[in-house]
Wavefront OBJ file of the C-alpha trace (Angstrom):
o trace
v 78.765 99.122 124.638
v 80.902 97.681 121.466
v 82.235 94.149 119.661
v 84.431 91.753 120.533
v 88.080 92.528 118.760
v 88.794 91.025 115.720
v 91.908 89.122 115.421
v 94.969 91.143 113.951
v 94.282 88.976 110.547
v 90.745 89.825 110.508
v 91.501 94.109 110.321
v 92.048 94.308 106.359
v 88.971 94.718 104.646
v 88.632 95.444 100.596
v 90.639 99.078 101.087
v 93.560 99.865 102.623
v 93.134 103.799 102.592
v 93.181 103.180 106.664
v 95.859 100.955 106.692
v 97.446 102.870 109.618
v 101.081 101.942 110.621
v 100.112 101.596 114.323
v 96.596 99.783 115.685
v 93.273 102.432 116.375
v 92.240 102.177 119.915
v 88.760 103.298 120.239
v 88.167 105.005 123.713
v 84.406 105.363 124.595
v 83.231 108.373 126.891
v 81.136 108.296 130.110
v 77.828 106.622 130.858
v 77.918 103.457 128.609
v 80.453 100.786 127.954
v 82.113 99.202 124.731
v 81.198 96.029 125.643
v 77.884 95.386 124.854
v 77.206 92.834 122.273
v 74.152 93.642 121.043
v 74.311 97.498 120.768
v 77.626 99.180 120.141
v 79.196 102.587 121.400
v 80.591 103.307 118.089
v 78.096 102.633 115.337
v 79.003 101.837 111.651
v 82.152 103.431 112.827
v 84.309 100.315 113.790
v 82.856 98.109 110.727
v 83.866 101.138 107.817
v 87.524 101.214 109.363
v 87.631 97.767 109.255
v 86.606 97.584 105.716
v 89.373 100.123 104.739
v 92.364 98.056 106.218
v 92.706 99.535 109.893
v 93.241 97.194 112.752
v 90.466 98.566 115.587
v 90.450 98.012 119.087
v 88.064 98.855 122.256
v 89.292 100.421 125.481
v 87.001 98.743 127.646
v 86.982 100.849 130.536
v 83.756 101.495 132.831
v 81.044 103.989 132.286
v 81.534 106.014 135.681
v 84.899 105.367 136.449
v 86.545 108.534 137.724
v 89.137 109.329 135.367
v 92.331 107.690 137.326
v 90.788 104.046 137.803
v 89.645 104.178 134.178
v 93.065 105.317 132.633
v 94.562 102.559 135.284
v 92.201 100.346 132.896
v 92.757 101.741 130.004
v 96.526 101.332 130.266
v 95.939 97.310 130.625
v 94.066 97.258 127.985
v 96.423 99.495 125.812
v 98.954 97.374 126.844
v 97.092 94.042 126.003
v 96.265 95.431 122.661
v 99.824 95.740 121.949
v 101.006 92.104 122.696
v 98.015 91.168 120.669
v 98.830 93.229 117.387
v 102.923 92.945 117.936
v 102.577 97.015 117.233
v 105.192 99.079 119.199
v 102.610 101.885 119.289
v 98.279 102.854 119.091
v 96.282 105.626 117.451
v 93.877 106.153 119.996
v 90.690 107.894 119.246
v 88.469 109.012 122.319
v 85.200 110.846 122.286
v 83.978 113.049 125.759
v 85.366 111.646 128.915
v 87.554 109.024 127.210
v 90.065 111.568 126.249
v 90.714 112.994 129.393
v 91.868 109.031 130.699
v 93.799 108.805 127.622
v 95.528 111.785 128.436
v 95.756 110.814 132.030
v 97.180 107.542 130.784
v 99.836 109.127 128.773
v 101.112 111.816 131.286
v 100.958 110.429 134.260
v 100.350 106.467 133.437
v 103.763 106.349 131.360
v 102.238 105.364 128.266
v 103.948 108.629 126.237
v 106.398 106.274 124.455
v 103.400 103.673 123.725
v 101.154 106.175 122.184
v 101.581 107.510 118.794
v 98.443 109.762 118.258
v 95.550 110.919 120.214
v 92.396 112.241 118.788
v 89.997 113.439 120.861
v 86.194 113.986 119.909
v 84.400 116.393 121.846
v 86.537 116.170 125.063
v 85.797 118.682 127.778
v 89.345 119.926 128.396
v 88.183 122.241 129.844
v 85.576 121.711 131.585
v 81.938 122.596 131.978
v 80.563 125.610 133.438
v 77.467 123.364 133.466
v 79.027 121.169 135.922
v 79.617 123.654 137.955
v 76.344 124.219 138.227
v 75.057 120.980 138.607
v 77.148 120.774 141.580
v 76.601 123.961 142.998
v 73.211 123.137 143.194
v 72.586 119.244 143.655
v 75.380 119.269 146.796
v 74.149 116.045 148.989
v 72.238 114.942 146.114
v 74.816 114.171 143.867
v 76.059 111.491 146.572
v 73.025 109.648 147.056
v 72.466 109.472 142.802
v 75.748 108.363 142.809
v 74.830 105.329 145.096
v 72.061 104.166 142.257
v 74.348 104.958 139.828
v 76.688 102.892 140.679
v 74.804 99.724 141.893
v 73.205 100.064 138.512
v 76.082 99.927 136.418
v 77.961 97.763 138.707
v 75.142 95.095 137.278
v 75.942 95.954 134.246
v 79.683 95.514 134.239
v 81.332 98.727 135.711
v 84.270 97.394 138.209
v 85.130 100.597 140.058
v 81.647 102.547 139.297
v 82.537 106.402 140.912
v 79.674 108.717 139.632
v 79.895 111.523 141.787
v 84.054 111.480 141.036
v 83.131 110.967 137.498
v 80.671 114.200 137.589
v 83.443 116.397 139.716
v 86.130 115.985 137.890
v 84.604 117.755 134.541
v 84.374 120.824 136.651
v 86.285 123.638 134.973
v 88.496 123.937 138.051
v 88.959 120.229 138.150
v 89.985 120.182 134.766
v 92.450 123.585 134.772
v 93.945 121.326 137.707
v 94.134 118.159 135.125
v 95.619 119.838 132.730
v 98.507 121.535 134.716
v 99.606 117.970 136.148
v 99.287 116.163 132.365
v 101.206 118.269 130.821
v 101.702 117.240 126.340
v 103.740 114.396 126.229
v 106.178 115.642 123.216
v 106.201 112.462 121.336
v 102.383 112.274 120.703
v 100.402 113.993 118.245
v 97.549 115.636 119.658
v 94.255 116.396 117.578
v 90.269 117.576 118.667
v 87.742 118.023 117.165
v 84.224 119.622 118.498
v 80.524 119.047 117.603
v 78.119 121.471 117.510
v 74.155 121.040 117.446
v 72.233 124.017 115.708
v 69.101 123.985 118.203
v 67.386 122.272 120.228
v 65.245 120.066 118.453
v 68.883 118.792 116.735
v 68.111 115.751 118.555
v 65.872 114.735 121.184
v 68.014 113.194 123.493
v 69.549 116.666 123.874
v 66.165 118.937 124.089
v 66.473 119.696 127.279
v 70.594 120.127 127.528
v 71.038 121.824 124.621
v 69.512 125.220 125.450
v 70.980 125.121 128.993
v 74.765 124.554 127.777
v 74.018 127.209 125.518
v 72.885 129.448 127.542
v 75.696 129.371 130.430
v 78.597 128.293 127.933
v 77.689 129.213 124.049
v 77.539 127.161 121.130
v 77.596 122.892 122.291
v 76.975 119.391 121.201
v 74.477 119.172 123.910
v 76.646 118.146 126.637
v 80.170 119.728 125.754
v 80.403 123.282 124.771
v 82.655 123.543 121.602
v 84.838 125.725 122.938
v 86.136 123.631 126.082
v 86.611 120.726 123.182
v 89.754 121.923 121.274
v 93.077 120.063 122.452
v 96.092 120.308 120.447
v 95.925 120.555 117.072
v 92.338 122.204 116.623
v 91.022 120.694 113.525
v 87.157 122.569 114.269
v 83.746 121.396 114.100
v 82.366 118.344 113.246
v 79.061 119.605 111.446
v 76.366 118.618 108.734
v 75.418 121.406 105.938
v 72.220 121.468 107.189
v 69.617 122.661 109.580
v 70.261 119.672 112.632
v 73.940 120.261 113.556
v 75.374 117.442 115.092
v 74.868 115.884 118.745
v 77.160 114.190 121.263
v 75.479 111.313 120.293
v 75.907 111.573 116.807
v 79.559 111.425 117.008
v 79.604 108.278 117.680
v 77.197 107.069 115.021
v 74.459 106.180 118.108
v 71.266 106.793 116.015
v 73.198 104.269 112.653
v 71.617 106.596 110.494
v 73.160 109.495 108.080
v 72.339 112.935 108.736
v 70.796 114.779 105.258
v 74.139 115.437 103.143
v 75.999 113.816 106.342
v 77.870 110.776 107.115
v 80.059 110.442 110.659
v 81.704 107.470 108.996
v 83.631 109.512 106.450
v 84.717 111.723 109.188
v 86.848 108.763 110.617
v 87.556 107.182 108.044
v 89.209 110.639 106.917
v 90.675 110.590 110.098
v 92.363 107.320 109.336
v 93.527 108.189 106.283
v 95.432 111.295 107.429
v 96.948 109.582 110.411
v 98.035 106.897 107.348
v 99.286 109.657 105.259
v 101.327 111.090 107.997
v 103.104 107.658 108.906
v 101.132 107.366 111.918
l 1 2 3 4 5 6 7 8 9 10 11 12 13 14 15 16 17 18 19 20 21 22 23 24 25 26 27 28 29 30 31 32 33 34 35 36 37 38 39 40 41 42 43 44 45 46 47 48 49 50 51 52 53 54 55 56 57 58 59 60 61 62 63 64 65 66 67 68 69 70 71 72 73 74 75 76 77 78 79 80 81 82 83 84 85 86 87 88 89 90 91 92 93 94 95 96 97 98 99 100 101 102 103 104 105 106 107 108 109 110 111 112 113 114 115 116 117 118 119 120 121 122 123 124 125 126 127 128 129 130 131 132 133 134 135 136 137 138 139 140 141 142 143 144 145 146 147 148 149 150 151 152 153 154 155 156 157 158 159 160 161 162 163 164 165 166 167 168 169 170 171 172 173 174 175 176 177 178 179 180 181 182 183 184 185 186 187 188 189 190 191 192 193 194 195 196 197 198 199 200 201 202 203 204 205 206 207 208 209 210 211 212 213 214 215 216 217 218 219 220 221 222 223 224 225 226 227 228 229 230 231 232 233 234 235 236 237 238 239 240 241 242 243 244 245 246 247 248 249 250 251 252 253 254 255 256 257 258 259 260 261 262 263 264 265 266 267 268 269 270 271 272 273 274 275 276 277 278 279 280
């Protein structure tokens, strides 16, 4: 899911409020790719950022790669973006599992001095107790499902799909080990946001998962518990003022529509403006 990256000269739009010092690299989450021409992962967000002067690139890692494999691909992609833009660093905005992959790239792949900031959106930094239950109950069935998922996504463009590993890496134990092995780089600004659905009817896509995660872990966006999403400077909840709340899909403008009194594009514009104002 995604669009072709613009050339560096095409980044500036009518405004300049989001013309950050360093380009923005958007890093997608699990289950989708950001290089599908017909349906962009980030919805209307990149266009809104570019209209306000931001230079925007995409991560283009696999939909179901392991954290390490995707981080390796992300490093190659980041270096290519740096060469193309002529910049010395990048600002990364990552959604969901993409935040873990960006952290691995920064801390374990020597990219700390090439990243200015990492903003994570609903990333399960502390893992998921719901995934703990899924792994415990699924047993060998997870490996069987992985055969079909991996085949499907390789046909869609994944190079190294590993569905079973990607799921297991989101357990609380795996994320605990991940956090110990990937301490924050002192030269990188880390900040995070969480989403929150108000009820199971907020988004039909998560009508089944939301109440389960709610029972096991508390408030969530349909997939990720708000308690797991905080990392670095906790910027709090992204939420609408009305009954619906904001789902995991709403956080990347999956439905291409504004909620009542809420436009997700404004959240990303605010992030970019604050990065600019901070000299990032």
